ZAMARGU-4260 file (C-alpha; in steps of 0.2 Angstrom, whole numbers, plus 5000, padded with zeros to 4 digits):
<rodrens>
0) 6415/5818/5874 | 6415/5799/5869 | 6430/5788/5867 | 6428/5772/5859 | 6435/5758/5872
5) 6445/5747/5863 | 6443/5730/5862 | 6447/5722/5843 | 6462/5715/5844 | 6467/5722/5828
10) 6467/5738/5835 | 6474/5733/5850 | 6489/5726/5838 | 6491/5740/5829 | 6490/5753/5844
15) 6483/5766/5833 | 6472/5775/5845 | 6464/5792/5837 | 6470/5806/5847 | 6453/5812/5858
20) 6444/5829/5852 | 6437/5843/5861 | 6417/5841/5856 | 6410/5858/5859 | 6392/5857/5860
25) 6395/5841/5874 | 6379/5834/5883 | 6380/5830/5901 | 6370/5816/5906 | 6354/5820/5918
30) 6357/5820/5937 | 6344/5807/5940 | 6339/5794/5923 | 6322/5787/5926 | 6321/5773/5913
35) 6334/5757/5915 | 6350/5758/5911 | 6362/5745/5901 | 6379/5741/5902 | 6389/5731/5887
40) 6392/5713/5891 | 6408/5710/5898 | 6418/5704/5882 | 6404/5717/5869 | 6414/5724/5857
45) 6403/5739/5856 | 6408/5747/5874 | 6408/5763/5874 | 6419/5775/5886 | 6410/5791/5893
50) 6424/5801/5896 | 6427/5822/5901 | 6439/5833/5897 | 6436/5848/5911 | 6436/5844/5929
55) 6421/5847/5939 | 6419/5858/5953 | 6417/5854/5967 | 6402/5860/5971 | 6394/5848/5958
60) 6402/5832/5964 | 6390/5817/5971 | 6396/5803/5980 | 6388/5787/5974 | 6388/5774/5988
65) 6387/5754/5981 | 6386/5740/5994 | 6379/5722/5993 | 6366/5730/6005 | 6357/5748/6004
70) 6359/5756/6024 | 6336/5751/6026 | 6326/5741/6036 | 6311/5735/6028 | 6296/5724/6033
75) 6280/5721/6024 | 6266/5733/6031 | 6250/5726/6042 | 6240/5724/6025 | 6250/5714/6016
80) 6252/5730/6004 | 6266/5736/6000 | 6282/5739/6013 | 6288/5750/6024 | 6306/5755/6024
85) 6317/5766/6039 | 6333/5771/6039 | 6346/5757/6048 | 6354/5767/6061 | 6368/5753/6064
90) 6373/5754/6047 | 6390/5760/6045 | 6388/5765/6027 | 6373/5780/6033 | 6384/5786/6044
95) 6398/5791/6034 | 6389/5805/6028 | 6395/5812/6041 | 6413/5816/6036 | 6406/5823/6019
100) 6406/5841/6012 | 6387/5846/6017 | 6382/5851/6001 | 6386/5834/5994 | 6371/5824/5987
105) 6375/5805/5994 | 6365/5790/5985 | 6366/5775/5990 | 6364/5758/5978 | 6362/5741/5984
110) 6348/5727/5988 | 6337/5724/5999 | 6335/5711/6015 | 6319/5705/6009 | 6313/5698/5992
115) 6302/5712/5980 | 6287/5703/5970 | 6294/5707/5951 | 6276/5718/5951 | 6280/5728/5965
120) 6300/5733/5960 | 6297/5745/5950 | 6285/5756/5962 | 6298/5751/5976 | 6313/5759/5967
125) 6302/5775/5963 | 6298/5777/5982 | 6316/5773/5988 | 6325/5784/5976 | 6313/5798/5980
130) 6313/5794/6001 | 6329/5789/6004 | 6339/5793/5989 | 6341/5773/5987 | 6342/5763/5971
135) 6338/5744/5977 | 6347/5730/5963 | 6336/5717/5962 | 6343/5702/5962 | 6337/5686/5953
140) 6335/5670/5966 | 6346/5658/5958 | 6361/5671/5955 | 6357/5677/5976 | 6361/5659/5980
145) 6375/5655/5968 | 6383/5675/5973 | 6380/5679/5990 | 6379/5663/5998 | 6390/5652/5988
150) 6404/5664/5979 | 6405/5676/5995 | 6400/5666/6009 | 6407/5648/6004 | 6423/5655/5993
155) 6430/5672/5996 | 6425/5674/6017 | 6431/5658/6022 | 6449/5661/6010 | 6449/5678/6015
160) 6450/5673/6035 | 6462/5660/6030 | 6453/5646/6029 | 6458/5635/6014 | 6446/5624/6005
165) 6456/5606/6010 | 6442/5595/6006 | 6423/5599/5999 | 6416/5600/6017 | 6428/5611/6023
170) 6424/5627/6014 | 6421/5619/5998 | 6429/5616/5982 | 6430/5630/5969 | 6413/5629/5958
175) 6415/5639/5942 | 6396/5645/5939 | 6397/5651/5956 | 6409/5663/5952 | 6398/5666/5936
180) 6385/5670/5948 | 6397/5684/5955 | 6402/5691/5939 | 6384/5693/5934 | 6377/5699/5952
185) 6393/5712/5951 | 6386/5716/5934 | 6368/5719/5941 | 6373/5733/5952 | 6384/5741/5936
190) 6369/5744/5928 | 6359/5753/5944 | 6374/5765/5947 | 6373/5768/5929 | 6356/5774/5928
195) 6360/5786/5940 | 6377/5790/5937 | 6385/5806/5928 | 6402/5802/5925 | 6409/5822/5925
200) 6403/5824/5944 | 6403/5810/5954 | 6412/5798/5965 | 6409/5781/5968 | 6415/5772/5983
205) 6411/5753/5983 | 6411/5742/5999 | 6417/5725/6002 | 6422/5710/5995 | 6405/5706/5987
210) 6411/5720/5975 | 6427/5716/5971 | 6424/5713/5950 | 6411/5731/5951 | 6425/5742/5946
215) 6429/5734/5927 | 6412/5735/5920 | 6412/5755/5929 | 6430/5759/5922 | 6423/5748/5904
220) 6409/5764/5901 | 6418/5777/5909 | 6438/5779/5908 | 6438/5795/5920 | 6425/5790/5933
225) 6433/5793/5950 | 6430/5774/5957 | 6436/5769/5977 | 6434/5753/5983 | 6437/5750/6003
230) 6439/5732/6008 | 6431/5729/6025 | 6437/5709/6030 | 6456/5707/6030 | 6467/5704/6015
235) 6475/5687/6017 | 6493/5684/6012 | 6500/5679/5996 | 6501/5662/5999 | 6483/5660/6005
240) 6476/5670/5990 | 6486/5663/5976 | 6474/5647/5981 | 6460/5657/5971 | 6457/5651/5954
245) 6451/5666/5950 | 6463/5676/5958 | 6473/5687/5944 | 6455/5693/5939 | 6449/5700/5955
250) 6469/5708/5956 | 6464/5715/5938 | 6446/5723/5944 | 6452/5730/5959 | 6466/5740/5951
255) 6452/5748/5940 | 6450/5757/5953 | 6459/5774/5958 | 6460/5771/5978 | 6461/5755/5986
260) 6457/5755/6006 | 6462/5743/6019 | 6459/5746/6039 | 6478/5739/6041 | 6496/5740/6036
265) 6498/5721/6036 | 6482/5720/6026 | 6489/5733/6011 | 6506/5723/6012 | 6498/5710/6007
270) 6489/5714/5994 | 6503/5723/5988 | 6515/5707/5988 | 6500/5699/5977 | 6501/5712/5965
275) 6520/5713/5962 | 6519/5691/5965 | 6507/5692/5951 | 6507/5704/5940 | 6524/5711/5943
280) 6519/5727/5950 | 6531/5738/5963 | 6524/5747/5972 | 6530/5767/5976 | 6528/5777/5993
285) 6528/5795/5988 | 6528/5807/6002 | 6518/5795/6013 | 6506/5789/5999 | 6506/5773/5993
290) 6504/5771/5975 | 6503/5757/5961 | 6509/5761/5944 | 6496/5753/5933 | 6496/5757/5914
295) 6501/5774/5917 | 6486/5776/5930 | 6492/5776/5948 | 6483/5767/5961 | 6483/5774/5976
300) 6482/5762/5994 | 6473/5768/6009 | 6478/5764/6025 | 6465/5768/6036 | 6454/5760/6050
305) 6435/5763/6052 | 6428/5770/6066 | 6410/5772/6074 | 6396/5784/6076 | 6399/5794/6092
310) 6382/5802/6091 | 6373/5785/6088 | 6382/5776/6102 | 6379/5791/6114 | 6361/5792/6110
315) 6358/5773/6113 | 6367/5773/6127 | 6355/5787/6135 | 6342/5772/6128 | 6349/5760/6140
320) 6351/5773/6154 | 6332/5776/6154 | 6326/5759/6152 | 6325/5747/6166 | 6336/5734/6156
325) 6351/5744/6164 | 6344/5743/6181 | 6341/5723/6180 | 6359/5720/6173 | 6365/5729/6190
330) 6355/5722/6199 | 6358/5703/6192 | 6379/5708/6192 | 6379/5718/6210 | 6396/5712/6219
335) 6402/5702/6202 | 6416/5708/6191 | 6408/5707/6173 | 6418/5700/6158 | 6408/5703/6140
340) 6410/5696/6122 | 6400/5701/6110 | 6400/5692/6092 | 6395/5685/6077 | 6391/5665/6078
345) 6404/5658/6065 | 6420/5651/6065 | 6432/5665/6067 | 6425/5673/6082 | 6436/5659/6094
350) 6421/5659/6107 | 6423/5645/6113 | 6443/5650/6113 | 6437/5663/6126 | 6425/5651/6135
355) 6441/5639/6140 | 6452/5654/6142 | 6440/5656/6157 | 6437/5640/6163 | 6457/5642/6165
360) 6455/5657/6176 | 6443/5652/6186 | 6457/5635/6189 | 6471/5646/6190 | 6465/5660/6199
365) 6451/5651/6214 | 6447/5670/6220 | 6439/5672/6204 | 6426/5660/6209 | 6409/5667/6212
370) 6416/5683/6208 | 6421/5682/6189 | 6407/5682/6177 | 6408/5680/6157 | 6393/5687/6147
375) 6394/5679/6130 | 6382/5688/6118 | 6381/5676/6101 | 6372/5685/6086 | 6366/5675/6074
380) 6375/5673/6057 | 6370/5685/6044 | 6372/5671/6033 | 6375/5652/6031 | 6388/5651/6040
385) 6403/5635/6041 | 6401/5621/6052 | 6389/5634/6061 | 6381/5616/6069 | 6397/5610/6076
390) 6402/5627/6081 | 6386/5628/6093 | 6386/5612/6099 | 6404/5615/6103 | 6402/5634/6115
395) 6384/5621/6123 | 6395/5609/6129 | 6410/5622/6136 | 6398/5633/6145 | 6389/5619/6151
400) 6402/5610/6158 | 6411/5627/6164 | 6396/5632/6175 | 6392/5614/6182 | 6409/5613/6189
405) 6411/5631/6194 | 6393/5637/6197 | 6383/5638/6213 | 6365/5645/6219 | 6364/5661/6211
410) 6382/5661/6204 | 6383/5656/6185 | 6403/5661/6179 | 6397/5659/6162 | 6380/5668/6155
415) 6377/5664/6139 | 6365/5674/6125 | 6362/5666/6110 | 6350/5679/6102 | 6348/5694/6093
420) 6352/5709/6105 | 6345/5729/6100 | 6358/5741/6102 | 6352/5749/6117 | 6352/5733/6126
425) 6372/5730/6119 | 6374/5748/6130 | 6366/5741/6145 | 6379/5725/6143 | 6394/5737/6140
430) 6390/5749/6154 | 6390/5734/6168 | 6406/5726/6159 | 6422/5727/6169 | 6432/5721/6153
435) 6429/5717/6136 | 6435/5702/6129 | 6439/5697/6110 | 6447/5681/6105 | 6442/5678/6086
440) 6455/5671/6077 | 6453/5681/6061 | 6441/5699/6059 | 6442/5712/6046 | 6440/5727/6059
445) 6429/5721/6075 | 6422/5737/6084 | 6415/5731/6098 | 6432/5737/6107 | 6426/5756/6100
450) 6409/5754/6107 | 6414/5749/6122 | 6426/5762/6127 | 6413/5778/6120 | 6397/5768/6131
455) 6410/5769/6147 | 6414/5785/6144 | 6396/5791/6151 | 6385/5804/6143 | 6389/5820/6150
460) 6377/5824/6163 | 6373/5805/6166 | 6375/5794/6181 | 6393/5782/6172 | 6398/5765/6177
465) 6406/5769/6196 | 6391/5781/6199 | 6388/5801/6196 | 6403/5810/6193 | 6416/5792/6194
470) 6430/5793/6185 | 6429/5782/6167 | 6439/5767/6165 | 6439/5752/6152 | 6448/5738/6148
475) 6451/5729/6133 | 6459/5710/6130 | 6460/5712/6111 | 6466/5696/6099 | 6479/5702/6090
480) 6474/5695/6073 | 6459/5708/6072 | 6458/5723/6063 | 6456/5735/6076 | 6472/5728/6089
485) 6485/5740/6080 | 6474/5755/6083 | 6472/5750/6104 | 6489/5752/6114 | 6482/5751/6128
490) 6472/5736/6125 | 6482/5718/6130 | 6484/5710/6116 | 6483/5690/6114 | 6487/5675/6104
495) 6469/5669/6105 | 6474/5650/6102 | 6486/5652/6118 | 6473/5648/6131 | 6484/5650/6145
500) 6490/5665/6137 | 6472/5671/6135 | 6468/5668/6153 | 6482/5677/6160 | 6476/5691/6150
505) 6459/5691/6158 | 6465/5689/6176 | 6479/5704/6174 | 6466/5716/6165 | 6454/5713/6179
510) 6465/5717/6194 | 6472/5728/6187 | 6474/5746/6197 | 6461/5758/6196 | 6473/5772/6190
515) 6479/5762/6175 | 6462/5756/6171 | 6459/5773/6170 | 6475/5777/6160 | 6472/5767/6147
520) 6453/5772/6146 | 6458/5791/6143 | 6471/5784/6130 | 6458/5774/6119 | 6442/5788/6122
525) 6454/5799/6115 | 6460/5790/6098 | 6442/5783/6098 | 6431/5800/6097 | 6443/5807/6086
530) 6445/5794/6074 | 6426/5791/6070 | 6416/5787/6055 | 6415/5805/6049 | 6436/5807/6050
535) 6437/5790/6042 | 6426/5796/6027 | 6434/5813/6024 | 6449/5805/6024 | 6446/5792/6010
540) 6438/5806/6000 | 6452/5816/6001 | 6464/5805/5996 | 6450/5802/5981 | 6452/5818/5975
545) 6471/5818/5978 | 6473/5800/5967 | 6460/5808/5954 | 6468/5824/5953 | 6476/5819/5932
550) 6461/5811/5928 | 6458/5827/5917 | 6473/5831/5910 | 6479/5815/5905 | 6470/5806/5890
555) 6464/5790/5894 | 6461/5775/5882 | 6452/5758/5886 | 6460/5741/5881 | 6458/5721/5883
560) 6449/5708/5885 | 6435/5701/5900 | 6445/5704/5918 | 6461/5708/5906 | 6452/5726/5901
565) 6462/5742/5907 | 6461/5758/5906 | 6481/5766/5898 | 6481/5784/5907 | 6494/5793/5894
570) 6504/5811/5899 | 6494/5823/5883 | 6515/5824/5877 | 6514/5805/5877 | 6509/5798/5863
575) 6512/5783/5854 | 6527/5783/5836 | 6518/5783/5820 | 6528/5773/5809 | 6522/5786/5795
580) 6528/5802/5806 | 6546/5797/5807 | 6549/5788/5788 | 6543/5804/5783 | 6554/5813/5793
585) 6570/5802/5790 | 6567/5802/5772 | 6568/5822/5772 | 6583/5824/5784 | 6600/5822/5777
590) 6611/5820/5793 | 6604/5806/5805 | 6607/5801/5824 | 6602/5784/5829 | 6603/5775/5846
595) 6595/5759/5851 | 6597/5749/5869 | 6599/5732/5864 | 6590/5723/5878 | 6572/5725/5880
600) 6572/5735/5862 | 6578/5725/5849 | 6579/5710/5859 | 6565/5703/5869 | 6570/5706/5888
605) 6565/5686/5893 | 6572/5680/5879 | 6586/5664/5883 | 6595/5666/5865 | 6601/5684/5868
610) 6611/5686/5852 | 6602/5697/5839 | 6592/5689/5824 | 6595/5689/5806 | 6581/5701/5803
615) 6590/5713/5816 | 6605/5711/5809 | 6599/5713/5789 | 6591/5729/5797 | 6604/5736/5805
620) 6616/5734/5791 | 6604/5744/5779 | 6604/5758/5791 | 6622/5759/5799 | 6628/5758/5777
625) 6619/5772/5772 | 6634/5787/5773 | 6620/5800/5780 | 6617/5790/5796 | 6625/5788/5811
630) 6619/5772/5818 | 6625/5764/5838 | 6618/5750/5849 | 6621/5759/5867 | 6619/5744/5879
635) 6627/5739/5896 | 6631/5724/5889 | 6650/5719/5887 | 6662/5724/5872 | 6667/5706/5869
640) 6650/5701/5867 | 6645/5716/5856 | 6659/5712/5846 | 6654/5695/5842 | 6636/5698/5838
645) 6635/5713/5827 | 6651/5708/5819 | 6645/5708/5800 | 6639/5725/5805 | 6655/5735/5797
650) 6647/5752/5801 | 6638/5752/5815 | 6643/5760/5829 | 6643/5751/5848 | 6645/5758/5867
655) 6647/5743/5876 | 6645/5746/5897 | 6633/5760/5896 | 6645/5771/5886 | 6663/5768/5896
660) 6668/5759/5878 | 6665/5765/5862 | 6669/5759/5845 | 6663/5771/5830 | 6664/5755/5818
665) 6671/5738/5815 | 6688/5743/5807 | 6691/5758/5822 | 6699/5753/5840 | 6689/5754/5856
670) 6689/5771/5864 | 6686/5772/5884 | 6677/5788/5887 | 6682/5791/5905 | 6694/5796/5913
675) 6695/5783/5928 | 6708/5768/5927 | 6708/5764/5945 | 6696/5749/5948 | 6703/5746/5966
680) 6684/5748/5971 | 6678/5730/5964 | 6687/5721/5978 | 6678/5731/5990 | 6660/5729/5980
685) 6662/5710/5974 | 6663/5703/5992 | 6647/5712/5998 | 6637/5705/5980 | 6645/5689/5984
690) 6638/5689/6002 | 6619/5693/5995 | 6621/5682/5982 | 6627/5668/5993 | 6610/5671/6005
695) 6598/5676/5989 | 6595/5660/5977 | 6593/5662/5959 | 6604/5677/5959 | 6621/5680/5952
700) 6635/5693/5950 | 6641/5697/5930 | 6659/5707/5932 | 6663/5718/5917 | 6676/5727/5913
705) 6673/5745/5922 | 6656/5740/5931 | 6650/5724/5941 | 6634/5721/5941 | 6620/5711/5955
710) 6606/5699/5944 | 6590/5693/5953 | 6579/5691/5939 | 6577/5672/5942 | 6574/5673/5962
715) 6558/5676/5969 | 6553/5693/5965 | 6549/5699/5985 | 6564/5691/5992 | 6575/5699/5977
720) 6568/5716/5978 | 6569/5718/5997 | 6586/5709/5996 | 6592/5723/5982 | 6586/5739/5991
725) 6597/5732/6005 | 6612/5731/5997 | 6609/5746/5989 | 6611/5755/6005 | 6627/5741/6011
730) 6635/5747/5993 | 6633/5766/5997 | 6641/5763/6013 | 6652/5753/6009 | 6659/5764/5993
735) 6655/5782/6001 | 6674/5787/5996 | 6674/5778/5982 | 6671/5789/5964 | 6658/5777/5961
740) 6639/5776/5957 | 6627/5763/5963 | 6611/5762/5954 | 6597/5750/5955 | 6587/5744/5937
745) 6575/5730/5932 | 6582/5715/5942 | 6599/5723/5947 | 6610/5733/5955 | 6625/5739/5948
750) 6641/5748/5954 | 6649/5758/5939 | 6662/5774/5939 | 6654/5790/5940 | 6649/5801/5925
755) 6648/5784/5915 | 6630/5785/5906 | 6621/5784/5889 | 6617/5800/5887 | 6636/5805/5888
760) 6636/5793/5870 | 6624/5805/5861 | 6632/5819/5868 | 6650/5812/5860 | 6640/5809/5842
765) 6631/5826/5842 | 6647/5834/5845 | 6658/5823/5833 | 6643/5826/5820 | 6644/5845/5823
770) 6663/5847/5823 | 6662/5837/5803 | 6649/5852/5799 | 6634/5838/5798 | 6623/5844/5812
775) 6609/5831/5816 | 6594/5836/5808 | 6583/5818/5813 | 6586/5810/5829 | 6580/5793/5836
780) 6582/5787/5852 | 6576/5771/5859 | 6577/5763/5874 | 6568/5754/5888 | 6575/5757/5906
785) 6583/5769/5917 | 6598/5771/5911 | 6591/5775/5894 | 6583/5791/5904 | 6599/5797/5903
790) 6600/5798/5883 | 6582/5805/5882 | 6587/5819/5893 | 6603/5824/5883 | 6593/5824/5868
795) 6580/5835/5874 | 6593/5845/5878 | 6601/5844/5862 | 6591/5859/5854 | 6592/5874/5866
800) 6614/5869/5865 | 6616/5870/5848 | 6623/5853/5846 | 6610/5848/5834 | 6601/5856/5820
805) 6587/5870/5825 | 6575/5862/5815 | 6578/5845/5819 | 6567/5828/5819 | 6569/5822/5836
810) 6561/5805/5842 | 6565/5799/5861 | 6554/5785/5861 | 6550/5772/5875 | 6549/5753/5874
815) 6532/5751/5885 | 6517/5764/5890 | 6527/5770/5907 | 6533/5785/5914 | 6549/5791/5906
820) 6558/5808/5898 | 6552/5800/5881 | 6539/5812/5873 | 6535/5792/5861 | 6531/5775/5865
825) 6531/5758/5856 | 6522/5744/5864 | 6536/5730/5862 | 6554/5725/5856 | 6543/5718/5838
830) 6534/5736/5836 | 6554/5742/5837 | 6561/5730/5824 | 6546/5734/5812 | 6547/5749/5815
835) 6568/5752/5811 | 6564/5739/5796 | 6550/5752/5790 | 6566/5766/5789 | 6578/5752/5783
840) 6567/5752/5769 | 6567/5769/5765 | 6588/5769/5765 | 6589/5768/5748 | 6608/5767/5749
845) 6617/5753/5743 | 6625/5743/5761 | 6645/5744/5764 | 6647/5729/5771 | 6655/5713/5762
850) 6646/5696/5764 | 6660/5688/5757 | 6674/5695/5768 | 6676/5688/5784 | 6673/5702/5800
855) 6686/5707/5810 | 6687/5706/5827 | 6691/5715/5841
</rodrens>
């Protein structure tokens, strides 16, 4: 089925989206397209969205894994004719297949680590798709340089590791051309995905910060495509992230995914805070699942640290056991206590901090001199690192100084290995190490501790580190700033910047009692062995299926330009209010009831001038002047304000303070619609609110006759929201025995008498009309917040209760596209006023107000 992805501003303004129908002869896309696919430009008005009305069966599902690099190794053939390819056994992406259903086909989309001549690219693509189910993305050299080495490595990677570009030499200033290259590269990846995509059956799982805007390109083409994204790096706090000039573009692109995954709660919390502060989105937690409501779609937030592949580690351990390297290392370090560091060579791994801690330990605990050895493996950095030469010089100076000061014939306290180390050789080092030390100042996950734990467990039937059949043990000293730290409760956690504390932790780890080491190791091994990469991928897929369950039930529309593009997902019964339909129903009816909220409905919520415009007054005068109409403004505001503002409308009904006070028209007196007359509870509630007001800059208290309201619209959004939740609990506790209700709303917490709701106003009006023998046959109710939902609920039940006509036309309408008990929506207050103006024009009864006579005030 095809649906237009609306980007035309006229269509957006009118909001008249067509209802999507069902095609009887729907044609499915082929499983793999052999011709190059195409994707429209980001701002191309001809973009087309492909969607389905039927949910696909599990048997037909496929997983398309998209990452910057394919899980392949490539090398030129000896005869220089063509390429040889093999799986990269160390790749995490390759291993995630183990957690997916056996019958689920997996395709990989990504770039290669080598440059392939354009003449060879077609042959290589066909070969990789046929033999490896891989789809290579060939990026032009000029794009690669600015995309990967530029925007990814000089902007995103430092920023996500909390490094701000204070100077051109320190992280680099923002370069717009690098951002454009990043967008272009992401678009090229999307083209390759589209070539092999079956939008009805496929899941798309995008990995890491290199492809954060890719979800926008895919969602623009396929509204119901099931998209997941997992970030393997840290996500910085909002104070750091907000310095990025393209911060909102990236957030909005990520929100085009259905599920966004992070290693830790801290990373997820920072992302949610950015969505709140920059996009005004608040998350909700339901039954343990966190979600963001975004234009009718629920974007799930997944918190699940990745694991390792147990089989791969154990197979590498077997190889290491058979190789001479392990025997050589045991001889080299015989009688020594080995501490091990395995890190990439970059500024965030804290290698020099580790060396300084080792130096301090040897000084403070001389007994380790000649006994303790720190083996530091520094893997070459994958890209052009920032300040790499300075780091290398600093490390070289430190380990030479330590070896000179504490070394002696046959003993070097620091063994520094500045080269690539194979997996089996790394396992050999794990086998002889008594403790692994990780001092990274910021790292996404870091699986080195997991590998070490599994390696120290040994392989069934093989010699363990303590001899044949000996108990396994391991010790970990890990930075609190890495993603795996929360999962390793038996590790000694350290602040790597505190060199003295790190040194003491290293001493504690190697000096700990053997039984304690064994118990900690067993605890870690139980976790690592059960939370492996298969567990991680299986859990992510399950959450994707759960989050996407409503895709094929709801109606989806793509709207917006550029990175402002988003998909609006609506319940099939929730649709935009058609002005033509409501005017036709209005003309044919004889007894009409109209209920209008004020703030956020006929008056913009953020307007500084709160009094109604002359145009609104004129429209309300026309509507209320019709003897067939009963029109009410139903507001949370006090009756004094409403009386002053609407005094020109003599026949307009007013309901103040959510219906506590009610007046049928200007000439009548205000009625009290509640039995409550004791407001002693205000003396309890106000001091509580005052204490929060004093502590929350930008908040204030609004005192009404029947209620008291705490407002935090001008406060910091995050702090105000937190204070509001705390106040809600506090007030509910203090007022537990009082006849009041404590409610939260849009930037408010309100305490009011029990039973006072806007819904009672509607019920009272319906009952009054029925007693006069004029059952309402036309009902219009418009509101924008939670308090208006009470009116929608009463109106929904009115037909079954026979308090309106059996054939009444009912229009319950909310302002804005959001979950509601209303069946209709209008986008904003301007559309509400336009619709009311159309009804007023259809009113042929003369207005009964006298403009020359001064209005009475109550």
